[in-house]
N, C-alpha and C positions, 0 to 999 in steps of 0.2 A: 371655822367657814373659809372655804379654798378660795384663794384669791382669782379674783380673775385679768386674766394677761390682756393687753389691749397694744397690738402690735401696728404702730402706725409708721406706714412702708414709702418708699419712694416710689416704686413701681411693681408690676403687677407679676414679677417671676419673685421675689421675694415673698409673697405671700406663697407662691406651689411650692419655694425652697421648705416654706417652716410645716406647710400640710403635710408634708411627707418625714419630716426630720424632728415635732415635736411630738410625736405618738412615740418611735423611737428612745428618745431621750427620757421620758417619761413614762412608769412601765401603768399609772394607773391614768386614766381619761384626766387632760386637762379642760379648763373653762377656759378657753378665750378667742378672741374679735381678731381678726386682720382688717384694720381699712387702708385702701390704699388710694393711695395719691397720683396727679399725673406729673410725676418728677417732682425735684429737690426743689424748684420756685411755689409749685403748688401745696407740699407740703409744710414749706415756711411763711405760707401766707396763711392756712387753716389751722397749726399745730395747736394754737394758744385756745381757739375760738372750740376748736373740737375738745380737745384737753377741759375743758371748763363746763359744755353742756353735754360732758358721759357721765350719766343717772345710774350705774350701778356701784352698789355699795363696795367698799373692797377692791376697787379695778387699779390694776398697775399699768404704768405705761410704759411702752420701751417705744422707743425713737429708731429705727435701722432704716441705716442710708447709707449710699454709697462710698469706696472708701475717694475721695480726694488728699487735694496737698493742705488743707487746711489742719488749724489744731483743732481736735474732735472737742475739747474743754471748752474752747471759746466759743465753738458754734454750736 
């Protein structure tokens, strides 16, 4: 069974980048979905609820945020 990737994105431009990049990185089709939020605060506010509510078996979540000055492990 192939994992289904779920990208939780801070902005629409990240989705556009992934839509162009993922087919080039993986020779076979990859099952993925991009969930775009309205900025960093919206992503942080809804993140836990969205992950808990996602009902696709085998889903793997990847959170993509812009670079900022914070420690990424703490964030």
